[in-house]
C-alpha positions in Angstrom: 6.5 93.8 23.5 4.7 91.6 21.0 5.0 88.7 23.4 2.9 90.6 26.0 0.0 91.1 23.5 0.2 87.5 22.4 0.0 86.3 26.0 -2.9 88.7 26.6 -4.8 87.2 23.6 -4.1 83.7 24.7 -5.2 84.4 28.3 -8.3 86.2 27.0 -9.3 83.1 25.1 -8.7 80.8 28.1 -10.6 83.3 30.4 -13.5 83.3 27.9 -13.6 79.5 27.8 -13.5 79.2 31.6 -16.3 81.8 31.9 -18.5 79.9 29.4 -17.8 76.6 31.2 -18.6 78.2 34.6 -21.9 79.7 33.4 -23.2 76.9 31.2 -21.7 73.7 32.7 -20.6 74.2 36.3 -23.5 76.4 37.5 -26.2 74.1 36.1 -24.4 71.1 37.7 -24.5 72.9 41.0 -28.1 74.1 40.9 -29.7 71.3 39.0 -27.6 68.2 39.8 -26.5 69.1 43.3 -22.8 69.1 42.4 -21.3 72.3 43.9 -17.7 71.1 43.5 -17.9 71.9 39.8 -18.3 75.6 40.6 -15.5 75.4 43.2 -13.1 74.0 40.6 -14.0 75.9 37.5 -14.7 79.1 39.5 -11.2 78.9 41.0 -9.6 78.4 37.6 -11.7 81.2 36.1 -10.8 83.6 38.9 -7.1 83.0 38.4 -7.5 83.5 34.6 -9.5 86.7 35.2 -6.7 88.1 37.4 -4.1 87.1 34.8 -6.2 88.7 32.0 -6.6 92.0 33.9 -2.9 92.1 34.7 -2.0 91.4 31.1 -4.6 94.0 29.9 -2.8 96.6 32.1 0.6 95.6 30.7 -0.7 95.8 27.1 -2.3 99.2 27.8 0.9 100.6 29.2 3.3 99.0 26.6 1.2 99.9 23.6 0.0 103.3 24.9 -3.7 102.3 24.8 -6.3 104.6 26.2 -8.3 104.1 29.4 -11.3 103.4 27.1 -9.3 100.4 25.7 -8.9 99.1 29.2 -12.5 99.5 30.0 -13.5 97.7 26.8 -11.1 94.8 27.8 -12.7 94.6 31.2 -16.2 94.6 29.8 -15.3 91.9 27.3 -14.2 89.8 30.2 -17.5 90.1 32.1 -19.8 89.6 29.2 -20.3 86.0 28.0 -18.5 85.5 24.7 -17.0 89.1 25.0 -13.4 88.0 24.7 -14.2 86.0 21.6 -16.0 89.0 20.1 -12.9 91.2 20.7 -10.4 88.7 19.4 -10.4 90.0 15.8 -9.9 93.5 17.0 -7.1 92.6 19.4 -5.4 90.5 16.7 -5.4 93.5 14.3 -4.1 95.8 17.1 -1.3 93.3 17.9 -0.3 93.2 14.2 -0.3 97.0 13.9 1.7 97.3 17.1 4.3 94.8 15.8 4.6 96.8 12.6 4.8 100.2 14.3 
């Protein structure tokens, strides 16, 4: 079970990075430099990471008996810039508690 939470946290970090790159690098390149391919590439990677993040969030929710509210917070963290980074400390603490319990 600990492995699932670890993968969730790693995926959350990667998803957060891809979202920031999409918003602050790829989209400006598309709209200000006429390079739409950046959004195509980064957007595709971000989309795959978002799907993986949500699947792993569901798995963590089920395996660790988290509430629906926990799942909603995870979702919100993924759609707010820097949200997954903000939640990392809490998720790390929850992972440690789950491993001990």
